[in-house]
N, C-alpha and C positions, 0 to 999 in steps of 0.2 A: 098620187104617192111619187115623188122625183127618186130615182135611180141611184140620186147620190146620197140619198138619206135611209135608201133601207139597209145597208149595211150596218148604219147605225141602230136602225130601230131591230135589226136581230140581234144585234148584242144587247139592246135595253131588255129586248124580249127575254134573252137566256137569262140577264139578271135578274128580273120581275120574276118570271115563273120557276127559274132553279132553286130547289130546296135542299143546300146540303149541310143541313143542320146538324149537328152531334149526334142528335136523337135518333135520324135516319142511320146514320154510321153507325150506332150502336146496335141498332135493331137488325142490320144485315149481319153483322159479326156476330151478332147472337147466334143468328141463323143458320148461318155457315157453320160457327160451332156444333151446334146441334145436329146439322144434318153429318157432318163428318163423325161425331160419336155414334150417331144411329149407322154409319155405313160401315163401320169397323167391326161389329158383331156379323151383320149381314149386310152385304151392299146394293142386293135385289131386294130384300123384304124388311127393310129398317123402316121405321116410321118416326116422324117428327111432329109434334103436336102444337098446334098454335094456339093462342089464345084468341078470344072475338077482336079483340084490341089489335094485335099484331096483324091480322089478317086484314082487317079495315084499314090500316095504316099501308101496308104494303098495296093494296088496290089502291089508295088514295095515290101513292107513289106512281103508280101506272098509270093511273089516270092523266098525273099533272104530267109525267115523261110524254102520254100519248098526244097530250093538248100542245105541250113544246114542238113536238114535232110536226104536227098538222100546221102551227103558226109559221114555224121555218120553211115547209113546204109551199104555203100559200105567199108567203113573201118573197120566196126564191123565184115562183112563178111569176108575180107580178113585176120583180125585176127583171125577170125575162123578157117579158111581153113589152116592156118598157123600153128594153135595148132593143128588140126587134121593131117596133115600131120609130123608133128614133134611126136606126139604120136604114129602113125602109125610106124616110123621108129625105135622107141624106141621098139617098140610091135615086128615088125622084128629081131630085134638084141637080144633082150631077147629070143625069140621062137628059134633063131639060138646058144645059148649058152646053152639051156637046153642040162643037158648031158654033157657038156664040161667042164673039167677042166685044171687048170693050169695056170700060170701067168697071161699070156693075158686075158684067161678068166676071170679069178679074178679082172684084172683092169677094163675093160671093164663095167660089171656088175657094180662095183661099182660107176663107173663114170655116168651109166644111174641111179642109184637109187640115186646120188644126186640131180640130174636133171638137 
């Protein structure tokens, strides 16, 4: 994977895996409301009941977020490795050009300085 495509890949991953559907927003809002109401009576001992469907959806949302974070971490690692490898190659060529003169050395040095 080339480093210039990784940023686009990360954005694509975010688009593909992100699930901001109104149903998720409504579920979270409803759960926050239930928590607030339960906390009003007794903030330490209040309880909030969840249906199996709500708990399943919450766990699915967590799994989706975890997968997205792992994917981003992997892509960032690949990008960092690619950049380190490119920089090491440039450094090695720069070191090889030290003390060298002529049109080829000048051309290679010019290419490396431009990035």
